[in-house]
C-alpha positions in Angstrom: -5.5 -89.5 -6.7 -7.1 -89.6 -3.3 -9.7 -92.1 -4.4 -7.0 -94.3 -6.0 -4.9 -94.1 -2.9 -7.9 -95.2 -0.8 -8.6 -98.0 -3.2 -5.0 -99.2 -3.0 -5.2 -99.0 0.8 -8.3 -101.2 0.8 -6.3 -103.8 -1.1 -3.3 -103.7 1.1 -2.5 -101.5 4.1 0.2 -98.9 3.2 -0.2 -99.3 -0.6 -2.1 -96.1 -0.9 0.8 -94.1 0.6 3.2 -95.9 -1.7 1.1 -94.9 -4.7 1.1 -91.2 -3.6 4.8 -91.3 -3.0 5.3 -92.6 -6.6 3.1 -89.9 -8.0 5.1 -87.2 -6.1 8.3 -88.8 -7.4 6.9 -88.6 -10.9 6.1 -84.9 -10.4 9.6 -84.2 -9.2 11.1 -86.0 -12.2 8.9 -83.9 -14.5 10.0 -80.8 -12.7 13.6 -81.7 -13.1 13.5 -82.8 -16.8 10.2 -81.9 -18.4 11.6 -82.2 -22.0 12.6 -85.8 -21.3 9.0 -87.0 -21.7 7.2 -88.0 -24.9 5.0 -85.4 -26.6 1.6 -86.5 -27.8 -1.6 -84.9 -29.2 -0.6 -82.0 -31.4 2.7 -81.5 -29.7 1.0 -80.0 -26.7 0.9 -82.7 -24.0 3.6 -84.9 -22.5 3.1 -88.2 -20.7 5.0 -89.5 -17.7 4.5 -93.0 -16.5 4.2 -93.4 -12.7 6.7 -96.1 -11.6 5.1 -99.4 -10.4 1.5 -98.2 -10.8 -0.6 -98.2 -14.0 -1.0 -94.4 -13.9 0.2 -91.6 -16.2 0.7 -87.9 -15.6 -0.3 -85.7 -18.5 1.3 -82.3 -18.5 2.3 -79.5 -20.8 5.0 -76.8 -20.7 3.9 -73.2 -20.8 6.9 -70.9 -21.0 8.9 -71.7 -18.0 6.1 -73.5 -16.1 5.0 -77.1 -16.1 1.2 -77.5 -15.9 -0.2 -80.9 -14.9 -3.5 -81.6 -16.7 -4.3 -84.9 -15.1 -3.2 -88.1 -13.4 -5.1 -91.1 -14.7 -5.2 -94.9 -14.8 -3.9 -96.2 -18.1 -6.9 -98.4 -18.7 -9.0 -95.2 -19.2 -9.3 -93.2 -22.4 -6.5 -90.6 -22.1 -8.1 -88.1 -24.5 -10.8 -87.5 -21.9 -8.2 -86.2 -19.5 -6.5 -83.6 -21.7 
């Protein structure tokens, strides 16, 4: 996430911070309603799209916890990140 934020800042000042804020907002949404998100890959992992940016948060629910596996750019192979 840090590298992506730095890259966005190199494109436009302040854009990296906006990216990080959107990722945090996605984390909060997952925390509030984890079952809202689509299940993929053997019903273990869920995917949450980051608003505005082409990134996805992959996570799973373990008991009463949400475990984030990765945050990745959607142009990459998502199976590598789970």
